[in-house]
N, C-alpha and C positions, 0 to 999 in steps of 0.2 A: 629487238628483233635483229638488228645488224650484228650484235655480238653473238647471237645464236648461230648466225651464218658464218661469222668470221673467226670464231674461236679456234677452228682447226688451223688457221694461218698463224695464230700465235704459237701453236704447237710447232709449226714449221720453223718459226723464228727462234724458239727456245731450243729445238733440236740442232739447228745450225750453230747456235751459240755454244751449246754443250759439246758439239763435235769439235769445234775449234779449241776450246779450253782443254778437252781431254787429249787432243792431239799433242798439245804442249806437254802434258804430263807423261804421255806414253813415249814420246821421243826424246825428252830432255831429262826428266827427273826420276821416273820409276823404272819402267821396263826397258827404256832406251832402245826401242825398236826403230830401225831405219825408216825414214819417211816413205821411201819407195816400197818397202815391204808392207808397211801399214796401209798405204793407199791402195796398192794393187789387190791385196787380199780382202780388205774391207769393202772396197767398191765392187769387186767381182761378186762377193757374197750378197751385197745389197741389191745388185742387179738381178741375181738369181731369185731373191725374195720378191722383187717387184714383178718379174716375169711370171713367177708362180701365182702371185696375187692376180695379175692380169688374166691368166688362164682360168683361174677359179671364177672370175667374174663373168666370163663369156663361155667357157667350156668348149672352145673351138680352136684347136691348135693351128688349123690352116689359116685362120684369120690372123693369128698371132705371128705366123711365119711370113706373112706378106711383107712385113717391114724389113725382114732380112733378105727377101728375094726380089721384091719389086722396087724397094727404095734403098738398096744397099749402098749406093754411091753417097747419097746424102747422109746416111747413117754412119758410114766410115769417116767422112769428112767431119761430121759433128763429133764423133767419138775421138778422133785424133786431136781436135781442138780442146775438147773437154778433158782428155787425159793430160794435156799440157797444163791446163788450168788447175786440175786437181793436184798434180805433182807440185806445181809452183805454190799452191795453197799450203799443202802439207809441209813442204821443205822450208818455205819462208817462215812458217810458224816455229819450226825447229830453230831458226836463226834469230828472228826478231820478236817472237812471242805472238800470242793470239790477238791481243788488243791492237797492236800496231799494224799487223797484217790486215785485220778487218777495216781499220781506219783508212788504210791506203787503198786496198783493193775494192772496197765497197763503192765509194763515189766514182772512182775512175772506171769501174766496170760499166756502170749505168751510162756514164758520159760516152764511153767508147761504143756502146750499143746504139745510142742515138746518132753518133757521128757515122758509124758504119751503115746504119739504115739510111742515112741521108746520102751517102756516097754510092752505095751499091743498090739500094732499093728505091732511090729517088724520092724518099719521104721528105716533106717540107718541115722545117723547124718552126714551131710557134713561139710566141713571146714567153710563155711559161717555161718551155724547155730551155730557151736561151738564158733566162734568169737562173733557172735551176743549175745549168751547166756552170755558170759563173760562180754561184755560191758553192756548189760541190767542188769545183776546182780549188777554191780558197781553202775548203776543209781538207782537200788532198795535200796541198802544200804545207798547211799547218801540221798535218799528221807526219809528213816527212821530216819536219823540223822538231818533232816532239822528243827526239833523243838527244837534243842539245840542251844542256842545262843553262840556267841564267848566269852561272859563274863563268862559263865559256863565252857567253855573249858579252858579258861585262868586261872580260879580260881581253876581248878582241878590239884592237885599235882600228875603228872604222873611219876615223877622221884624222887629218893631219893637224899640226899646231895652228894653222890659220882658219880652221873650221871647214875645210873642203873635204868631200868624201874621198876616202882612200880606197881606190879600186883594187889595189894589190891585196888589201885585207878582206875584201868582199868575196872574191872568187874562191879562196880556200874554205871560207865558211859555207858557201853554196855547195861546193863539191863534197864537203864533209856531211851534208845532209843525207846523201844517198849511199847506202851500203848494199852489199850483194843480196842480202835478204829483202831489202826494199825493192830491188830490181826484180827479184823473183815474185814478189807480190804484184808488181805491175804486169809482169809476163803472165801471171795467173789470171789477172783481170782481162788481159787481151785474149787468152785462150777461152775463157768463159764467154766473152762478148762475141767472138767469132762463132763459137759453138751455138749460141742462142740463135744466130741468123739461120744456121742449117737446121736447128730444131724447129724453127718457125715453118720451114718448108715441109718438114715431116708431119707436123701437127695438122696441116691442111689435108693430109691423106690418111692419117692414122689417129687413133685415140691417144690422148695425152699420157695415159698410164703405160700404154705399149711403147710409146716413144721414150718415156723416162726409163723404163726397165731395160729396153734394148740398148739405148745409148750408154746407160750406166754399166751394163754387162760388158759391152764391147770395149768401153773405156778401161774397165778393169782388166780385160784380157790384154790390151795393149800395154798397160802398166806392168802386167805380170811378165811379159816378155822382157822388159827392161829389168824387172826384179831378178829374173833368172841370171842375167848377165852380171847384175850386182852381187848376187850370192856366189856365183862362180869366182868373181874377182875377190870377194871377201874370203873365200876358201883357199884360193891359190896364192894370193899375195897378202899374207898376214904381215902387218908391219912390226917392226922391232918394238915399238911402243906397246903394242898389244901383248907381246911376250913379257915385257917388263911389268905391265900393269896386271897381267893375267886376266884381261877383260874378255868376255865370251864373244864369239862371232855371232852373226845373225842366224846362222844355221843352228847353233847351240841354243839361242834364245827361242827359236821356233820349235825346238824339240821338247821344251818344257810344257807339259799339259796345261799348267796354270795360264801361261801366256797365250796358248791357243784358245782357251776359253775366253780370255780377255778380248782377243781379236774378234771372236764370234759375237760376243756381247756388244762390242764397239760397233760392229757392222750393222747392228739393229738401229743405231742412231741415224745414219744416212738413209736407211730404208724408211724409217718413220718420217724423217724430214721430207724425202721425195714424195712419199705417199700423201702426206698432209698438204704439200704444195699442190699436187695434182687435184686433190679434193677442194682446195681453196680456189683454184682456177674455175672449177665448175660452179662453185657457190657464189662468189663475189666478183669474179673477173680478174683479169691480169693486173690492172692498175692498183686496185686495193690490195691484192695479194702481194705484189712487189713492194708496195709502200709499207705494209705491216711487216713483211719479211725483212725489210731493211733495218728494222728496229734492232736486229741482232748486233749492229754496231754498238748500240748503247748497252744491250744486255751483256755482251762479252766484257765490256769495260767495267760494268758494275760488278759482275761476278768475280772478276780478277781483283778488284779493289777490296771486296769482302773477303776473299780468300787470303789476301795479303794481310788484312787486319786480324784475321784469325790465326795468323802465323804460318800459313802454307806458302810455299814458294810460288811466285808469279812473276813472269817476265813482263813487267809494265814499262811503258816509255819513261825515259828519264825526266822529262818535263811534263808533269801531269796537267799543268795549266794549259799548255799548247795542245796536249792530247785531248783534254776535255773540250776546249773551244773547237778543235778540228772535228771532234765527234759530233758536236752540235751542228756545225756548219755542213758537214758531210751529209748527215741525216736530213737536214732542212733542204739541201739541194736535191736529194733523191725524192723527198716528199713533193717538192714543187714540180719536178719533172713528171712524176707519175700522176699527180693530181690534175695535170693539164688535160688529160683525157676526159676528166669529169667536168672541168671548168669550161673548156672550149665549146662543147655543145650547148651549154647553158647560155653562154655569152652570145652565141650565134642566134639562139632562139629569141633572146632579148632584142637583138638588132633587126630581126626579121619581121 
């Protein structure tokens, strides 16, 4: 019975996983579309699809327009935060790969949501959330270290001849854990976490599908503004290397009908993911939906391992042992954090 209600959330987790993996292929290996172009066009199209679906369900455009007129401040703040999160997500995948981005951003996003809710909404932390934050943080740091191979660890002199810890050797290793792509993944998590707080305000006044469609559409428009500047820069300031390699600009890539069809088909994935997430919220609630959805950490990792075994290019972390352990710890931390909403009421009933 539970699977009958929750299967739609597994669709959400799978859609989120496929979106991350396909982003890597579209930006790195095959079409090589810029992350800002891919994110702005796909998210705007997905937002239009969601708004169309919302209109079809109620057939009242005035009710749909309320979110743009009555709650435009929260909508704009949520969309600004989400656009930052979306671009950070797409661009970090372009730099560090889908697996590592998910392993870093997944746990830290949930932890940030809990912390921000505690600071700004004065929500109290329970013991399950504290335990989950500790375990999720461990998974986050293991994921950061997953690009350091055992050879580098073994070759680093962490102790001096008399057996004391060599501080001068530790700091370079710690600093080498964080790349620009890692920072983008963290910034992406911050953007999504802040956006969730504003979306929570909107959901109290509007239906979840209207909030999802409107925020996605406005986020896409914000990204589209930056895309225009990026395309103008790409057109006006073509580098010498592009001349030598004869590589096409983003404008030339977008002029190819095949690429436009790919962009449209790709935009169906975030649309399906958002729609299935909204339906999951209605069926099984926020905690189970978020818990099942966080399984995308594992799904992405497994998909990329399979693709690599089949001979397809996949940007996996260098140290698969640390990445696997970080994946498990990250998912376990998220699971404990969200399951606290189910465990706490039961425990209170037992003590009452």
